C-alpha positions as CSV (number, residue, x, y, z in Angstrom):
1,M,6.8,14.1,-24.8
2,H,4.3,11.8,-26.6
3,I,3.4,8.3,-26.2
4,E,4.4,6.1,-29.1
5,R,3.7,2.5,-27.7
6,I,2.1,0.7,-24.3
7,H,3.3,-2.7,-23.3
8,V,0.9,-4.6,-20.7
9,W,1.8,-8.0,-19.0
10,D,-0.2,-9.8,-16.4
11,C,1.6,-10.5,-13.4
12,V,0.9,-13.1,-10.8
13,A,3.0,-13.5,-7.6
14,R,2.4,-16.4,-4.9
15,F,2.6,-15.8,-1.0
16,K,5.8,-17.2,0.5
17,Q,4.0,-18.8,3.4
18,G,1.2,-20.6,1.1
19,I,-1.7,-18.6,2.1
20,Y,-2.3,-14.9,3.5
21,A,-5.6,-14.7,5.4
22,T,-7.2,-11.9,6.9
23,S,-10.5,-11.9,8.6
24,R,-12.2,-10.9,5.5
25,C,-10.6,-13.6,2.9
26,Q,-7.6,-15.5,2.2
27,K,-5.4,-16.0,-0.9
28,S,-2.3,-17.8,-2.1
29,A,-1.4,-15.2,-4.9
30,I,-1.8,-11.8,-6.0
31,R,-2.4,-10.4,-9.5
32,G,-1.5,-7.2,-11.2
33,R,-1.1,-5.5,-14.5
34,V,2.2,-3.9,-15.4
35,F,2.3,-1.1,-17.8
36,Q,5.2,0.1,-20.0
37,V,5.0,3.5,-21.7
38,L,7.3,4.5,-24.2
39,G,7.8,8.1,-25.3
40,T,9.2,10.0,-28.0
41,G,12.9,10.1,-27.2
42,G,13.4,6.7,-25.9
43,W,12.0,7.2,-22.5
44,K,10.2,4.6,-20.6
45,G,7.8,4.8,-17.7
46,F,6.3,1.9,-15.7
47,G,3.1,1.7,-13.8
48,E,1.4,-1.1,-11.8
49,V,-2.4,-1.8,-11.5
50,V,-2.6,-2.9,-7.8
51,F,-5.9,-4.7,-7.3
52,P,-7.6,-4.4,-3.9
53,F,-6.6,-7.4,-1.7
54,S,-10.2,-8.6,-1.6
55,L,-11.4,-7.5,-5.2
56,P,-13.7,-10.1,-6.6
57,R,-12.4,-11.7,-9.8
58,Q,-15.0,-10.1,-11.9
59,L,-13.9,-7.0,-11.3
60,E,-10.4,-7.5,-12.1
61,E,-11.7,-8.8,-15.4
62,Q,-13.7,-6.0,-16.1
63,V,-10.5,-3.4,-15.7
64,I,-8.5,-5.7,-17.9
65,Q,-11.1,-5.8,-20.6
66,A,-11.2,-2.1,-20.5
67,E,-7.5,-1.6,-21.4
68,K,-7.8,-2.0,-25.0
69,V,-10.0,1.1,-25.1
70,F,-8.3,3.6,-22.8
71,L,-5.0,2.6,-23.5
72,S,-5.1,2.8,-27.0
73,E,-6.9,6.2,-26.9
74,L,-3.8,7.2,-25.1
75,V,-1.2,6.3,-28.0
76,G,0.1,9.5,-29.7
77,K,-0.9,11.9,-26.9
78,N,1.1,14.1,-24.7
79,I,2.4,12.2,-21.6
80,D,0.0,14.7,-19.6
81,H,-3.0,12.7,-20.7
82,L,-2.0,10.0,-18.6
83,M,-2.7,12.5,-15.6
84,D,-6.0,13.4,-17.2
85,R,-7.1,9.9,-17.7
86,A,-6.3,9.1,-14.0
87,E,-8.6,11.8,-12.9
88,A,-11.3,10.5,-15.1
89,F,-10.9,7.2,-13.6
90,R,-11.0,8.5,-9.8
91,A,-14.7,9.5,-10.6
92,R,-15.7,6.1,-11.1
93,E,-16.3,3.2,-8.9
94,A,-13.8,2.5,-6.2
95,H,-11.8,-0.4,-8.2
96,W,-11.0,1.9,-10.9
97,S,-8.7,3.8,-8.5
98,S,-6.0,1.1,-9.1
99,V,-5.8,2.0,-12.7
100,A,-5.5,5.8,-12.1
101,F,-2.6,4.8,-9.5
102,A,-0.9,3.2,-12.3
103,L,-1.4,5.9,-15.1
104,E,-0.2,8.3,-12.2
105,T,3.0,6.3,-11.4
106,T,3.9,6.2,-15.0
107,W,3.7,9.8,-15.6
108,Y,5.7,10.6,-12.2
109,D,8.5,7.9,-13.6
110,L,8.7,9.7,-16.9
111,Q,8.8,13.3,-15.4
112,G,11.4,12.0,-12.9
113,K,13.6,10.8,-15.6
114,Q,13.4,13.7,-17.7
115,Q,14.2,16.0,-14.8
116,N,16.7,13.4,-13.5
117,Q,14.8,13.7,-10.1
118,T,13.4,11.1,-7.9
119,I,9.6,11.0,-7.6
120,S,10.0,11.6,-3.8
121,S,11.9,14.8,-4.7
122,I,9.0,15.9,-7.1
123,L,6.2,15.0,-4.6
124,H,8.3,16.5,-1.5
125,G,10.4,18.9,-2.9
126,K,13.1,18.0,-0.4
127,R,15.4,15.2,0.8
128,S,13.9,11.7,1.5
129,H,14.1,9.6,4.8
130,R,14.7,6.0,5.2
131,V,11.5,4.9,6.8
132,T,10.8,2.3,9.4
133,P,8.7,-0.7,8.0
134,Y,6.0,-2.9,9.7
135,L,6.3,-6.8,9.7
136,S,2.7,-8.2,8.7
137,I,2.0,-11.7,10.3
138,S,-0.9,-13.7,9.2
139,V,-1.2,-17.2,10.6
140,S,-3.8,-19.8,11.3
141,D,-2.9,-20.9,14.8
142,Q,-0.7,-20.1,17.7
143,Q,2.0,-22.8,16.9
144,E,2.4,-21.2,13.5
145,L,2.6,-17.7,15.1
146,K,5.1,-19.0,17.7
147,E,7.4,-19.9,14.6
148,R,7.0,-17.1,12.7
149,L,7.8,-14.9,15.8
150,R,10.9,-16.9,16.1
151,S,12.2,-16.7,12.7
152,E,11.2,-13.2,11.4
153,T,11.1,-10.8,14.2
154,E,14.6,-10.3,15.4
155,D,14.9,-6.7,14.1
156,A,11.3,-5.8,13.7
157,K,10.0,-2.4,15.6
158,V,6.5,-2.7,14.3
159,I,4.5,-5.7,13.9
160,Q,0.9,-6.0,12.4
161,L,-0.8,-8.9,13.6
162,K,-3.9,-10.2,11.7
163,L,-6.5,-11.1,14.0
164,T,-8.6,-14.3,13.0
165,N,-11.9,-13.2,14.7
166,Q,-12.4,-17.1,15.2
167,S,-12.1,-16.7,19.0
168,W,-11.9,-13.6,21.3
169,A,-9.6,-15.6,23.6
170,D,-7.3,-16.6,20.7
171,D,-7.0,-13.0,19.5
172,V,-6.0,-11.7,23.0
173,A,-3.8,-14.6,23.5
174,W,-1.7,-13.9,20.3
175,I,-1.5,-10.5,21.3
176,H,-0.3,-11.3,24.5
177,Q,2.2,-13.7,22.9
178,V,3.8,-11.1,20.8
179,L,4.0,-8.3,23.7
180,D,5.5,-10.7,26.5
181,H,7.9,-12.6,24.3
182,H,9.2,-9.7,22.1
183,P,10.0,-6.8,24.3
184,S,11.9,-5.0,21.4
185,V,8.4,-4.5,19.8
186,E,7.6,-0.7,19.8
187,L,4.4,-0.9,18.2
188,L,1.8,-3.6,17.9
189,L,-1.0,-2.8,15.1
190,A,-3.8,-5.6,16.1
191,D,-5.7,-5.6,12.9
192,A,-9.2,-6.9,12.8
193,N,-10.0,-5.8,9.4
194,G,-13.4,-4.1,10.5
195,K,-14.8,-7.1,11.8
196,W,-16.0,-6.2,15.4
197,S,-19.1,-4.5,16.2
198,V,-18.5,-1.4,18.6
199,S,-19.4,-3.4,21.9
200,Q,-17.4,-6.3,20.8
201,A,-14.2,-4.1,20.2
202,C,-14.8,-2.2,23.3
203,E,-14.8,-5.7,25.2
204,I,-11.6,-6.8,23.6
205,I,-9.6,-3.9,23.9
206,S,-10.7,-3.5,27.6
207,G,-8.7,-6.7,28.0
208,C,-5.3,-5.4,26.3
209,Q,-4.4,-2.2,28.0
210,D,-0.6,-2.3,26.9
211,P,0.6,1.2,25.4
212,R,2.2,-0.4,22.4
213,I,-1.0,-1.6,21.0
214,I,-2.7,0.4,18.1
215,W,-5.9,-1.2,17.2
216,E,-6.2,-1.3,13.5
217,E,-9.5,-1.1,12.0
218,P,-11.6,-2.7,14.6
219,C,-14.8,-1.8,13.1
220,A,-15.9,-1.6,9.5
221,T,-16.7,2.1,9.2
222,Y,-15.0,5.2,10.1
223,S,-17.6,6.4,12.5
224,E,-17.8,3.0,14.5
225,N,-13.7,3.2,14.7
226,A,-14.1,7.0,15.7
227,E,-16.7,5.8,18.5
228,V,-14.2,2.9,19.6
229,E,-11.6,5.4,20.4
230,Q,-13.6,7.7,22.3
231,L,-15.2,5.1,24.5
232,T,-11.8,3.0,25.4
233,H,-9.4,5.9,25.3
234,Q,-7.1,3.6,23.4
235,R,-5.2,4.5,19.9
236,V,-7.2,3.3,17.0
237,M,-6.0,3.4,13.4
238,A,-8.4,3.8,10.4
239,D,-7.5,1.8,7.4
240,Q,-9.8,0.7,4.7
241,C,-12.7,2.8,6.0
242,V,-11.0,5.9,5.1
243,G,-9.8,4.3,1.6
244,S,-12.0,7.1,-0.1
245,M,-11.0,10.9,-0.2
246,A,-14.1,12.1,1.4
247,N,-13.7,9.7,4.4
248,A,-10.3,10.5,4.9
249,E,-10.7,14.2,4.8
250,K,-13.4,14.0,7.5
251,A,-11.3,11.7,9.5
252,V,-8.4,14.4,9.4
253,R,-10.7,17.2,10.1
254,E,-12.2,15.4,13.1
255,K,-9.2,13.8,14.6
256,A,-11.3,11.3,16.2
257,V,-8.8,8.5,15.5
258,S,-5.2,8.5,16.3
259,V,-3.8,7.3,12.8
260,I,-5.1,6.9,9.5
261,T,-3.7,4.7,6.8
262,I,-2.9,6.4,3.4
263,K,-3.2,3.9,0.3
264,P,-2.1,5.6,-2.8
265,A,-3.4,2.6,-4.9
266,Y,-7.0,3.0,-3.2
267,L,-7.0,6.8,-3.2
268,G,-6.5,6.8,-7.0
269,G,-2.7,8.0,-7.3
270,L,0.3,9.6,-6.0
271,S,-0.9,13.2,-6.4
272,T,-4.2,12.8,-4.2
273,A,-2.2,10.8,-1.6
274,Q,0.2,13.7,-1.6
275,Y,-2.8,16.1,-1.0
276,L,-4.1,14.1,1.8
277,L,-0.6,13.8,3.6
278,N,-0.4,17.9,3.4
279,R,-3.7,18.0,5.1
280,C,-2.5,15.4,7.8
281,A,0.7,17.3,8.5
282,E,-1.4,20.7,8.8
283,G,-3.6,18.9,11.2
284,G,-0.9,17.1,13.1
285,V,-2.6,13.7,12.2
286,R,-0.2,10.8,12.3
287,V,-0.2,8.5,9.0
288,R,0.8,5.0,7.9
289,V,1.8,4.7,4.3
290,D,1.1,1.4,2.4
291,G,-1.1,-0.4,0.2
292,P,-2.0,-3.9,-1.1
293,W,0.6,-6.4,-1.5
294,C,2.2,-5.9,-4.9
295,G,5.4,-5.9,-7.2
296,G,8.2,-3.7,-7.5
297,I,6.8,-0.9,-9.3
298,G,3.9,-0.2,-7.0
299,A,6.0,-0.7,-3.8
300,A,8.8,1.9,-5.3
301,A,5.8,4.2,-5.8
302,V,4.5,4.1,-2.3
303,L,7.9,4.3,-0.6
304,H,8.7,7.2,-2.6
305,L,5.6,8.8,-0.9
306,A,6.4,7.6,2.4
307,A,9.9,8.4,2.5
308,G,9.2,12.3,2.1
309,V,7.0,12.3,5.2
310,E,8.3,13.7,8.4
311,P,9.3,10.9,10.9
312,E,7.6,12.2,13.9
313,L,4.1,12.0,11.5
314,L,5.2,8.4,10.1
315,I,4.5,5.4,12.3
316,A,5.4,3.3,9.8
317,S,5.3,2.1,6.1
318,C,5.9,-1.5,4.4
319,N,7.9,-3.3,2.0
320,L,4.9,-4.2,-0.1
321,Q,7.0,-7.3,-1.8
322,A,8.2,-8.9,1.3
323,P,5.7,-11.6,1.7
324,L,5.4,-12.3,-1.8
325,E,8.0,-15.1,-3.6
326,A,10.8,-13.5,-5.8
327,S,9.7,-13.1,-9.4
328,A,10.9,-11.4,-12.5
329,M,9.1,-8.1,-11.1
330,P,12.0,-5.6,-10.3
331,G,13.1,-5.1,-6.6
332,G,11.2,-1.8,-5.8
333,V,12.6,-1.5,-2.1
334,V,16.1,-1.1,-0.6
335,V,16.5,-2.6,2.8
336,F,19.1,-1.4,4.9
337,P,21.1,-3.3,7.9
338,D,19.3,-1.5,10.6
339,G,16.1,-2.8,9.2
340,K,14.8,0.6,7.6
341,I,13.8,0.6,3.8
342,S,13.8,3.3,1.2
343,P,12.9,3.4,-2.6
344,P,15.8,2.8,-5.2
345,K,18.2,5.6,-5.7
346,G,17.8,7.1,-9.3
347,A,15.7,9.2,-11.3
348,G,11.8,8.4,-11.5
349,L,11.0,5.3,-9.4
350,G,14.7,4.5,-9.5
351,L,14.3,1.2,-11.2
352,R,17.0,0.2,-13.8
353,E,16.4,1.9,-17.0
354,E,15.7,-1.4,-18.7
355,S,13.1,-2.6,-21.1
356,L,10.5,-4.8,-19.2
357,D,10.5,-7.2,-22.0
358,E,13.8,-8.8,-21.0
359,R,12.2,-9.6,-17.6
360,F,8.6,-10.4,-18.4
361,G,8.9,-11.8,-22.1
362,V,6.5,-11.1,-24.8
363,P,3.6,-8.7,-23.6
364,Q,0.1,-9.6,-23.3
365,A,-0.8,-6.8,-25.3
366,I,1.1,-3.9,-27.1
367,Y,-0.6,-0.7,-28.3
368,S,0.9,1.6,-30.9
369,A,-0.1,3.9,-33.6
């Protein structure tokens, strides 16, 4: 199959709660780029550039300005050039990994449709599972936390609580508020987004010894997070500090943290994320599979990866569309009555075989021979 045309849209989705805040930054909306690749024979493949949450706007624009060159060069080529181009982007600075993720997703979508297989079956070669999602809570004060807990957590088994780091006392109080008032919660991911020093992390963790807590990214670097787990003997999850393949493989080899997060958009695609998952399975390292908040294409791609992970290895995944307002973006997540989630059924990504022109309108750019 050869590439005949590529359509591109700029997509912006706002957060339902107005502002989504972490200890590093806050945003009212996320931005992405959507690719529709049309191949010979009428096949359509979809990909989504999922920008890192804290990526500066000038770097987003750098990627967008480069599209004219790298997408034009793909027209007329065999679809396997999507994977070749993705590999080249992985060798560049970290923010280009989001483009590699989009190109690989498009290739897997086209392959799945041609073979009448889901992306999950191509990646894992077996039947996929429904997965447990985590609910991410980002609030600015205790009253807002109380309201969110009352309105959204009835069925949540795993909650991620974004800590503000404004006050140690507030962070600890918020943690206890979740655990004391919601006994059905099986895991609380207390997310500091890497803002503490080792000594600060150890002091705070010593005051919260509940076995349901996993301390997510207390410090900025992998070595610091490993040290915190060693000193406190409490479970630590490495997140963005293992966003590169080198750091992630080191974490798997050393087994110095209890959980690592696998984000295909940061690792440069589904193929590299699958390779890392295989290493985790061999080493018995537990994982969470997710990524930055995004639209339905990116969300479905991530879930196809998560859905093939053995349940005893996967602590949770995520509905990456959940905190965003409904938009024209296709729905990439199926939510079941028991709260579990899966990607849509069907070949490739599982999204309906339709032209995205009908959803998004006139493309921002079209590349053709």
